[in-house]
C-alpha positions in Angstrom: 70.6 90.2 183.8 71.3 93.8 182.1 71.4 96.8 183.1 70.7 100.2 181.4 72.9 103.1 181.8 70.8 105.3 179.7 67.1 105.2 180.6 66.2 106.6 177.0 67.9 105.3 173.8 71.0 107.8 172.6 72.4 106.6 169.5 76.4 106.4 169.6 78.4 108.1 167.7 80.0 105.4 165.9 80.3 101.1 166.1 83.2 99.2 165.3 81.8 95.6 164.4 84.7 93.3 164.9 84.0 90.2 162.4 81.4 92.4 160.3 82.1 89.6 157.5 80.6 87.2 159.1 76.8 85.4 159.7 76.1 87.3 162.8 78.3 90.2 162.8 76.8 91.1 159.3 73.6 90.9 160.7 74.4 93.4 163.5 76.4 95.5 161.2 73.3 96.2 158.8 70.8 96.9 161.6 73.3 99.3 163.2 73.6 101.0 160.1 70.5 100.9 159.3 69.8 103.4 162.4 71.8 105.8 160.7 74.8 104.8 163.2 78.1 105.2 161.4 80.1 101.9 161.1 83.5 100.6 160.9 83.2 96.9 159.6 86.4 95.0 160.4 86.7 91.1 159.0 89.6 89.0 158.9 91.2 90.9 155.6 91.2 94.0 157.3 92.0 93.1 160.8 93.4 89.7 161.4 93.5 88.8 165.2 96.0 86.0 164.8 98.8 88.3 163.5 101.2 89.2 165.5 100.2 93.0 165.5 96.7 92.4 165.7 96.1 94.5 168.8 98.0 97.3 167.4 96.0 97.2 164.3 92.8 97.2 166.2 93.6 100.0 168.6 94.4 102.3 165.7 91.0 102.0 164.6 89.5 102.7 167.9 88.0 105.8 169.5 87.1 106.8 173.1 83.4 107.3 172.1 83.3 103.9 170.2 81.0 101.1 170.8 83.0 97.9 169.9 81.0 95.0 169.0 83.4 91.5 169.1 81.9 89.1 167.3 84.9 87.5 165.7 85.6 83.7 166.5 86.5 80.7 164.8 83.5 78.2 165.4 82.4 76.1 166.2 85.3 74.8 168.6 86.2 71.3 167.6 89.8 70.8 168.7 92.1 72.3 171.3 94.0 74.1 168.6 90.8 76.0 167.9 90.5 76.9 171.6 94.0 78.3 171.6 93.6 80.1 168.3 90.0 81.9 169.8 92.0 82.7 173.2 94.9 84.2 171.4 92.1 86.6 169.5 90.5 87.5 172.7 94.1 88.7 173.9 94.6 90.9 171.1 91.0 92.7 171.7 91.5 93.0 175.1 95.1 94.3 174.5 93.7 96.8 172.0 91.0 98.2 174.6 93.9 98.5 177.2 95.8 100.9 174.9 92.5 102.5 173.5 89.7 102.2 176.0 86.2 102.6 174.5 82.6 103.6 175.5 81.2 100.2 175.3 81.8 96.9 174.4 79.5 94.0 173.5 80.6 90.8 173.2 78.6 88.0 170.9 79.0 84.7 173.2 76.9 81.8 173.1 74.5 79.6 175.1 77.3 77.2 175.0 78.6 78.5 178.5 75.8 77.2 180.7 75.7 73.9 182.1 73.0 71.1 180.7 69.8 71.5 182.9 66.4 69.7 183.1 65.0 73.2 184.1 64.8 76.5 181.6 68.0 78.4 181.5 68.2 81.9 182.4 70.7 84.3 182.5 71.8 83.5 186.4 72.0 79.6 185.6 75.3 78.0 186.1 77.9 78.9 183.4 79.6 75.6 183.2 80.5 74.5 180.0 80.4 70.9 178.7 82.3 71.8 175.5 85.3 73.3 173.9 83.1 75.6 172.5 81.2 77.0 175.3 84.9 76.8 177.2 86.2 79.4 174.7 83.5 81.8 175.1 83.3 81.8 178.9 87.1 82.3 178.9 86.6 85.4 176.5 83.8 86.7 179.0 86.3 86.4 182.0 89.2 88.1 180.3 86.8 90.8 179.3 85.8 91.8 182.3 89.5 91.0 184.0 90.9 93.3 181.4 88.1 96.1 180.4 86.6 98.2 183.4 84.3 100.4 181.1 80.5 99.4 180.4 80.4 95.7 178.9 77.5 93.5 177.5 77.8 90.0 177.0 74.8 88.6 174.6 74.5 84.9 174.5 72.6 83.7 171.3 71.3 79.9 171.4 71.1 78.2 167.8 70.8 81.1 165.3 69.2 80.4 161.9 68.8 82.8 158.5 69.9 82.3 154.9 73.6 83.6 155.3 74.6 81.2 157.6 77.9 79.9 155.8 78.3 76.9 158.4 75.2 74.9 157.0 74.5 73.8 160.3 72.3 71.1 161.3 68.7 72.2 161.7 66.9 75.1 160.2 70.1 76.4 157.7 70.7 72.9 156.5 66.9 71.7 156.7 65.8 75.0 154.1 68.5 74.4 152.0 67.7 70.6 151.4 64.2 71.2 151.0 64.7 74.0 148.5 67.0 71.5 146.4 64.4 69.2 146.8 66.7 66.7 148.7 66.2 64.7 151.4 66.0 66.0 154.9 68.4 63.6 157.1 67.6 64.0 161.2 69.8 62.5 164.1 68.3 59.7 165.0 64.6 60.6 164.7 64.9 64.1 165.5 63.5 63.9 168.4 65.7 66.4 171.0 63.9 69.8 171.3 66.3 73.0 171.0 65.1 76.5 171.2 66.1 78.8 167.8 66.6 82.5 167.3 66.5 84.4 164.4 69.8 86.3 162.9 68.3 89.1 162.6 66.9 89.5 166.3 70.5 89.1 167.2 71.1 92.7 165.4 68.2 94.1 166.9 68.9 93.1 170.6 72.8 94.5 169.9 70.9 98.0 168.9 69.1 98.0 171.8 72.3 97.4 174.0 73.9 99.7 172.1 71.1 102.9 172.6 70.9 101.8 176.2 74.3 101.2 176.9 73.3 97.8 178.3 75.9 96.5 181.0 75.5 92.5 181.7 74.3 89.6 180.5 71.6 88.9 178.1 70.3 85.6 176.4 69.6 85.6 172.8 66.7 83.1 172.9 62.9 82.7 171.7 61.8 81.0 175.1 60.4 78.2 172.8 61.3 74.7 172.2 60.7 72.5 169.0 62.0 69.1 168.0 64.1 68.9 164.9 61.5 66.4 163.4 58.7 68.9 163.8 61.3 71.7 162.2 61.9 69.3 159.5 58.4 68.7 158.4 57.3 72.4 159.1 60.1 73.5 156.3 59.6 70.9 154.3 55.7 72.2 154.1 57.0 75.6 152.8 58.6 74.3 149.6 56.7 72.8 146.4 58.9 69.7 145.9 60.6 68.9 149.0 62.5 65.7 149.6 61.7 63.1 152.2 62.6 63.5 155.8 64.3 60.7 157.1 66.1 59.4 160.4 69.5 58.0 160.7 71.3 55.8 163.6 72.8 58.0 166.2 76.4 57.7 167.0 76.3 58.9 170.4 74.0 60.1 173.0 71.7 63.1 172.1 73.0 66.7 172.9 72.1 68.4 176.1 70.3 65.2 177.1 67.8 66.0 174.3 66.3 69.0 175.6 67.8 72.6 175.9 65.0 74.9 176.8 65.2 78.8 178.3 63.2 80.6 180.6 62.2 84.3 179.1 65.3 86.3 178.3 66.0 89.3 180.4 66.0 91.6 177.4 62.2 91.5 177.2 62.4 93.3 180.7 65.0 95.3 179.7 64.0 96.7 176.5 60.2 97.2 176.7 58.7 96.6 173.1 61.7 94.2 172.3 60.1 90.9 171.0 61.9 87.4 169.8 60.6 86.3 166.3 58.5 83.2 167.4 60.2 80.2 165.1 57.3 79.6 162.9 56.9 82.9 161.7 60.8 83.5 161.3 61.2 80.2 159.6 58.3 80.7 157.4 59.9 84.4 156.3 63.7 82.7 155.9 61.8 79.6 153.4 60.0 82.2 151.2 63.3 84.3 150.8 65.0 81.5 149.6 62.4 81.0 147.5 62.2 84.4 145.9 66.1 84.2 145.5 65.8 81.0 143.2 63.2 82.5 141.0 65.4 85.5 140.1 
């Protein structure tokens, strides 16, 4: 759960966004900046967390009254080498915070930290990851808890969609690109597994709420809705004039998460009255419209 140290919103003096050049980090930086918060946007080019002097370089950027939003990761983690690299990145951030503590740290984690469950997952569900990606994020959470004694929040997003996704991830991001190009939408199996999806802009909005209220604890970034990948593909195809065909394909293994990954309502809804997550139909329709407009320019 999440606890707000500020009952009324207070705009932080400055936010340092570590990973601002990425998909989620960029959305967070844009949303904070739109509220008039000064942003220090750090990406791999300006602060590579895998260099020998990364901790020193990051510490030089930090001030005592900063909010540090830690998004940087090599993801998704597919092997042990990537896991080790991400832990090294976490070590650099922890070392920098030891040298230069800040007012507030917000870490962008992942719902992959949770154990699979047939029941809806909440912030109090068992954090027992079944993948290297989940293990990486949970390890970095534990590292931050151990090394940073100030206000600390963990945001755990589920599958995230938006037009700027560089990974072309299976689901809305890939489906809308293929539909816009008139290509076939190929499903894993028949696309029967059901998942929750969240708009990237909602993560930016949630981080803003946490920063304004100096939130601490754990909060899931989830819509609370589940939908099958086939239903997503059909909905997305209907947003374009000449989409390709939706096709199934043979599976090479079992369905991830036993075919279902659902969530209880996020703690964000009670922590931040007035905050809502975008329903998937509304968010994906807006994403497809933005893609269509970009093609027409």
